[in-house]
C-alpha positions in Angstrom: 71.7 26.0 86.0 71.8 23.3 88.7 68.8 22.6 91.0 69.9 22.3 94.6 66.6 22.5 96.5 63.0 21.6 95.5 60.9 23.2 98.2 61.1 20.4 100.8 61.4 22.0 104.2 63.4 19.3 106.0 66.9 19.5 107.5 68.0 16.7 105.2 67.0 18.8 102.2 68.8 21.7 103.7 71.9 19.6 104.3 71.9 18.5 100.7 71.5 22.2 99.5 74.4 23.3 101.7 76.6 20.5 100.4 75.9 21.7 96.8 76.6 25.3 97.8 79.9 24.3 99.5 81.1 22.7 96.2 80.7 26.1 94.5 81.6 28.4 97.4 84.4 26.8 99.6 84.4 29.8 102.0 81.4 31.6 103.5 81.1 34.9 105.3 79.1 36.6 108.0 77.2 39.8 107.4 79.6 41.6 109.8 82.5 40.7 107.6 81.1 41.8 104.2 82.3 45.5 104.2 85.9 44.3 104.7 85.9 41.8 101.8 83.4 43.2 99.3 85.9 45.3 97.5 88.3 42.3 97.4 86.0 39.9 95.8 87.7 38.1 92.9 85.3 35.1 93.1 81.7 35.1 94.2 81.2 34.8 97.9 78.3 33.4 100.0 76.6 34.3 103.2 73.7 32.7 105.0 71.2 34.8 107.0 68.4 33.7 109.4 65.8 36.1 110.6 64.6 34.7 114.0 61.1 35.8 114.9 59.6 32.9 116.9 61.8 30.0 117.8 65.4 29.9 119.1 65.2 26.1 119.6 64.8 25.6 115.9 67.5 28.1 115.2 69.8 26.1 117.5 69.1 22.9 115.6 69.9 24.6 112.3 73.0 26.2 113.8 74.3 22.8 114.8 73.7 21.4 111.3 75.5 24.3 109.7 78.4 23.9 112.1 78.7 20.2 111.3 79.1 21.0 107.6 81.6 23.8 108.2 79.2 26.7 107.6 78.8 29.9 109.6 75.7 32.0 109.4 74.2 35.2 110.7 71.3 34.8 113.1 69.3 38.0 113.2 67.1 38.2 116.3 63.9 40.2 116.5 64.5 41.5 120.0 60.9 42.7 120.5 59.3 39.4 119.4 56.8 38.2 122.0 57.6 34.6 121.1 61.3 34.6 121.9 61.1 35.6 125.6 64.6 37.1 125.7 64.3 38.0 129.4 64.7 34.3 130.3 68.3 33.2 131.2 67.9 29.9 129.4 66.9 31.7 126.2 69.9 34.0 126.5 72.1 31.0 127.1 70.8 29.4 123.9 71.8 32.6 121.9 75.3 32.3 123.4 75.5 28.7 122.4 74.7 29.6 118.8 77.4 32.3 118.8 79.9 29.9 120.4 79.6 27.7 117.2 81.1 30.6 115.2 77.8 32.1 114.0 77.0 35.8 114.2 74.2 37.3 116.2 72.6 40.4 114.7 69.4 42.4 115.0 66.3 41.8 113.0 63.7 44.6 112.6 60.2 43.6 111.7 57.8 45.3 109.4 56.7 48.0 111.9 59.8 50.1 111.3 59.7 53.9 111.2 59.1 55.3 107.8 61.6 58.2 107.8 65.3 57.3 107.5 66.5 59.4 110.5 63.8 57.8 112.7 64.8 54.4 111.4 68.4 55.0 112.2 67.5 56.0 115.8 65.3 52.9 116.1 68.1 50.6 115.0 70.6 52.3 117.3 68.3 51.9 120.3 67.3 48.4 119.5 70.8 47.3 118.8 72.1 48.8 122.0 69.4 47.2 124.0 70.1 43.8 122.5 73.8 44.2 123.1 73.2 45.0 126.8 70.9 42.0 127.1 73.3 39.5 125.5 76.6 41.0 126.8 78.4 41.3 123.4 78.4 43.8 120.5 75.8 43.7 117.7 77.3 44.7 114.3 74.5 44.0 111.8 70.8 44.5 111.1 68.3 42.9 108.8 64.7 43.9 107.9 61.7 41.9 106.9 61.9 43.6 103.6 64.2 46.4 102.5 62.7 49.7 103.8 62.0 52.0 100.9 63.4 55.0 102.8 67.0 53.7 102.9 69.4 55.2 100.3 70.3 52.6 97.8 74.0 53.0 98.3 73.8 52.9 102.1 75.5 49.8 103.6 74.9 51.0 107.1 71.7 51.8 109.1 72.0 53.2 112.7 75.7 52.2 112.7 74.9 48.6 111.8 75.8 46.8 108.6 72.6 46.5 106.6 72.0 42.9 105.4 69.2 44.2 103.1 71.4 46.8 101.4 71.1 46.9 97.6 74.6 45.4 97.1 73.7 42.5 99.5 70.4 41.7 97.7 71.4 41.6 94.1 71.8 37.8 94.2 69.7 35.8 96.7 68.2 32.4 97.4 65.2 32.5 99.8 63.2 29.8 101.3 60.0 31.6 100.2 60.9 30.4 96.7 59.9 26.8 95.7 63.1 26.0 93.9 66.8 26.9 94.3 68.9 26.9 91.2 72.5 28.1 90.9 75.0 28.5 88.1 78.6 27.5 88.8 80.3 30.2 90.8 83.2 30.4 88.3 80.7 31.4 85.7 79.7 34.5 87.7 83.2 35.8 88.2 82.9 38.7 85.8 79.3 39.6 86.7 79.0 42.4 89.2 75.5 41.3 90.1 76.9 37.9 91.1 79.7 39.1 93.5 77.8 38.0 96.6 75.1 35.3 97.1 72.9 35.8 100.2 70.9 32.7 101.3 67.9 33.7 103.4 66.4 30.9 105.5 63.8 30.9 108.3 64.7 28.1 110.7 61.1 28.1 112.0 59.8 26.9 108.7 62.0 23.8 108.5 61.4 20.4 110.1 64.5 19.5 112.1 64.3 15.7 111.8 67.6 14.1 112.5 70.5 16.5 112.7 
């Protein structure tokens, strides 16, 4: 196993981690693309997900860093967050700038999600449609603060959106709530069905931008 991050929340440390990941995973994917490529995986693939709850300016700084290194990521926005102020035009413009770098914009649902699966689907449908109207482009994917227990394990979709926290997407993860990231060479995971897809989950608000 190779250590690629040691718990330092700086953009320089994130840059170094991305460089190490890129050496093992030359191509990365967006959440919206996973259903099309999952059955075709012959070598492990990687996706990067950001759940945005409080700061789009820090998300923008991270989006630029990733773009500089040739990475695309899925930025999942909590549309009902009181901290994001999505009714402001400059805030909406910042979301568009992130998307123009090739990143995906999706929906993030916080912990106060409905407890029954039919109600959860309706909630995601309504919230996704509202975010799409607000931003002026389609929303294809959704993430949750933690995988809701009421979602069937084999369900890759919730409310018509690709579920980033589906079981198949969460078998192999690196999260910044951990203190160390270690990876094995991607080539060593080729025949392991639990290592078909690596999802890296990073909260931009927790990282110090420094010099990008």
